[in-house]
C-alpha positions, 0 to 999 in steps of 0.5 A: 500500500506504500504510495510514494508516487503521491509525493511531489516536490511542490507538495504542502502537507497541511493536516494540522491547524496552524502549521504545514510541512513544505519540501525543503529546497536549496533556498532553505539552506540559510534557515536550516543552517541557523537551526543546526548552529543554534546552541540551544538546539544542536546538542543532540544532532550531528555536527555540521559545517558553518559554511552555507555553500556546504549546506546548499550542496547537501540539499542538492544531494538530498534532492537526488534522494527525494527524486528517488523517493528514498527520503523527504526533508520538510520545512515546518511553516506557519500558515503565513509561510514563516519557517518554524523548523525542520523534519525529515523522513527516511530509511524506508523499509517495507512497512516502516519509516524513520524520522528525525532531523526534527528541530523547532525554532525557539521562537516557534509557538509551543504547539509547533512540536506536537503539530509537526509530529502529527503532520509527519504521522498523518502523512506517512501513515495515511498518505504514504501507507506505512504501518509503523515508524522506527527511530532513535533519540539520544539518551540525554535528550530526556525531553524528546524521549518523554514526548515520544512516550506520551505519544505512545511510542514503544521503547525497543532497546537502548545502547550507550548512545540512543534509545530506540523506538517503534510506533505502530499505526494502531497506537497512533490511531489510539493516541490521535484522539487525544490530540484531535484538536490539533488536526484539521480533518 
């Protein structure tokens, strides 16, 4: 049931009331770099170059993976198209996907995190047809681990660096009712 052909490079995913996900482009490099270099946000992400051209090159290479439908990188925006953060879906397996590169600007409305997570799940479960998500969070990132646990994600295992989760569509559907006020259905 996975249908990656439904995805277009101009797609806007808007299943939440106050935000949307738009496909990242090279023009977004400066905003992405501002998040990745922000000391209050980058404790749990891989290091990146401070060079804008390096970020633009990464996005050019990413667009090739997007064309192959093996990865999608989104800019989280408010309804006025102001950028609020980033999120990426990747590592597609038969019925499962991973998501990460999730960074929300400190200036974004507080509900941006929950709405962006809901948008990811609405899109991946109902548009693309995945049955579950698999992802990991750095062990020190307690706030995000608690977030995923509140959403209903199950811890599969831990190692010295990460906590590994799965989140099945059935669990999301149960939890979805709790957050229905954030969705536009």
